[in-house]
N, C-alpha and C positions, 0 to 999 in steps of 0.2 A: 853665738853665745846664747845660752839660756839659763834662765833661773828656774827654781823649783817651787811648786805650789802644793800645798796639802789639801786634798779633797777627800769627801767620804768615799769608801769603797763603792764603786758602781755596782758591784753584786749586792743588791739590796738585801738578800738573805744573809750573807755573811756579815754586812754591815749590821744588820738588826741583831743577829746572834752575838756578835762582839759587843754591841751596845749594852745589851742585857747583862753580859758578864761584867762589863765596866760598871754599870749600875749597881749590881749586886756586890761589887767590890769597893763601893763607896767612892766612885770616880777614879779608882786607880787602875792602871794596866793589870788585866787579869794574868798577864804572863810574867809578871816581875813578883818577886818574893817580898821585898821591902815596900813599905807604904811611905814614901817621902815626896817632896816637891818634885823630885826627878822622875818618879814613877806616876805621877798624875797624867791621866790620858788627855792628849797624846804625850807619851813619855819623852823625856829629854833626849834619849837615845835616838828616837825617831825624828824629833824636831831638828836635831844637829846632823842627820843622815845626809850625805851629799849626793846621793844617787837616787834614781827613780825607783819606784817600787813600793810594796805594802810594808806597813808596820808589823811588828811581831804578832799581834793578835789579829790582824786583818781588818781593823776597823777603818783605818785611813790609808791613803797611798800618796806618794809624791809623783807628780807629773811634771814634765818639762813645760816651761813656758818661754817662748821665744821672745828675747828683747829686740824690739824694732828700733832701738836707739833713740836719741834725742835729735831732731832736726831743727 
């Protein structure tokens, strides 16, 4: 079993490009039309994502972290 962890996109060029777009959009996801708490970067849609992968704008990604359990 594993949990998911949010990390910056390891492709530093894409991370930087997405970060500029977020900054220019006042901290909101540049891929979303509405500016609400749910679209503040990282957006709610991505925070609640249950699978590994990139967010819509490519700034962040979710990766699996294996649970070693409590001993």
